[in-house]
N, C-alpha and C positions, 0 to 999 in steps of 0.2 A: 287337344294335345298341345304343349308348350313346348318350347325350344330353348337351349342354352348352349350357343355355339362357342368355340373357341375361336382362334384366329381364321381368317379367310384361306390361309395357307392351310391350317390342319384339318378345314372341311375338304377343301379339293384332294388333300392326300386320303381322308377317307372315302370319300367319291370314287376315286380313282381305284383304291384298293377292290371295293365293293364290287365294281362292275365286272372284275373278270372272275367272280366266283359262280359256280354253277347254282341254277334253281332248282329248288325241289319243290315237288308237288305237296306241300303241306302248309298249313296255316295254324295259327296259335290264337290264344286269347291271356293278354296279361292278367295275372291272379292280384287280388285283392279288394277291399272294399271299394265300392265305388268313389271315385273321385281321390283315391290313395294314389301318390306318386310312387314310380318305379323309375330308378335311374337306368337308362341306356348309355352305354359305355364304349369307348374309344376300342378296347381291345378285350378280350375274354379273362378279364380280372378285376378283382373288386378293387385293386389299387390303381387300375387305369383310369384316365380322366373320363369325366360326365359330359358326354355332348349334349343329351336333351333328356326328356323323362316322358314316359306314358304314365297313364292312370289305369287303375282295376277297369277290366271289363273291354280296353281297346283291342283290336283285333288287327293282327300281322302276317305279313308273309314272312316264310322262312327261307332264306336265301342259303343259309350255310349251317354247319353246325360242329362242334369239337369236343372232344373231352379234355378240359384243362387240367394242369397240375393240382388244383384245389380239390379236386376230387368229382366237381360238378361238370355237367354237360350244358355247355352254352351255345346258344343260339346267335346267328347274324339275321337279324330282322328287319323289314322294311315296313313302313306305314304306308298303307296305301293311299290315305287322302293326302298325306304330305310330301311322299316319296323319301322322308327322311330314313336313316338306317344306322344301326348300330348293334353292340352286343348285350344280351339279357341272359341272366343266369337260369338254367333251367328249370329251378324249382320255384320261379316265378312266372312260368309260362306253363299254359295248359295247352299240350300239341293235338292237334288232329289233322287229317290228311290223309293221302292213298297209299304212303310210301311206307306204312307201320310205324316208321320213328323209332324213338326210345321212351321210355317209360320211368316212372318210380312208383313204389309202392310200400306204404309203411304196414310193417310187421306187428302183428299182436300175437300173444300165446292164449290159448285156449285156457280156461280154469283148470288148476292144478296143474299144468303142464310148463315146461320151461324151453320148449323148441317148436318150431314150424317147419313145415316142408312144403317148398314151392317149387314149379316147374315152369317151362316154357321154351321158347328156341329165338335165336337171334340171326341176323343175315347182315353184311356188308359191316358198316359201321354203328349197327343198331347197338344198345345196351339195355340192360335192365337192370334197375338200381331198387335194392330192399333196405328200408330205413327202419330201424328201431333204436329206442332209447335205452342205454345201458349205464349202470353206476360205476364209478370209479373203483378197483377191486374185485370186479366181477371178471369172470371168465366169458369172454366170446368165442364159440367155435362154429365153424363151417365145414360142414360135409357135403361132398358134390359127387354125382355121377354124370360124366358128360360124354358126349361124343368128340371126335378129334378137334383140334384146333381150339377148342374154348380154353378161357382164361378167367378167373375169379380173384377179385380185387376186393380189398378192405381198407376203407378209409376212416379216419377220426374224425372228431365233431371239428377240428380245424383244418381237414382236407389234407393232411400228411396219409400217406399211403404205408400201411402197416404190413401188406402182403399182396403180391401179385404171381400168379402160377395156375397149376391145375391139381393140384394135392390138396388134401385135408388139412385144415389151419385151426389153431386154437392160440388164445393169448390172454395173459390178465391185462386189464385195461387200467390205464392211470389216470383217465380223467372221466367226468361224467358226460353225458350228451347224446346227440344222435349220431350213431355209426351207419356207415353206408357199406352195402355189400354188392358188388357189381358182376355181372355176367356178360361177356363180351367175347368174339371172335378176338385172336392174338393178332395185332397189327398187321403182320406180314401176310394175312388170309383175308383181310377184310374188304379187298377190291376183288378176290377170287370166285365171288358168286355162291359160295357154299353156306349152307345152313347148319347151323349147330344147336342140337337139342340137350336139355340139362335137367337134372333133379337136383334142388338143393335142398339141406337141411340147415336151420340156423338155430343155434341154440344159446342159452345163457345160463349161468349157474353162480 
């Protein structure tokens, strides 16, 4: 792993911020072909400065995680060999560990069908993301059956939030690309210890 730090002051600020974050019993592996570079950033945004980079296959410890405005989960990670820390976007990291964590799953439809049903449960700050490619002009629909305090979110390919709520939703899409449907507990219940269960049907026509 190689490093590309900014000023000494910025490095000190990053380390100071990181030391107050809670530790999670999780590890992860950076995704990508062996030797390919993945940027590690100062904050959870692709607009944030690149502090250093990892390469595909690097193992990291996960210190914290957040749902960012771009629609992705970001992880604050530490490289065990160097102690370097920074933020990496969730789709660039394969998460493993004992806390359950959050996950992403790509949705595909069986031949002759235009919808898929998935289900699961979330607890605390966990989320479950379902990703599917949709063309401009098509209609994406989301039907959900949930226990209390669950929220469904829909994000477009640019990370814009199209919907957040607990009801069924559908909309005509104005751009092609990967859309993301997320299930999570409502923010005010994420520290309560409750678990939410759901059944979700995602369709395109």
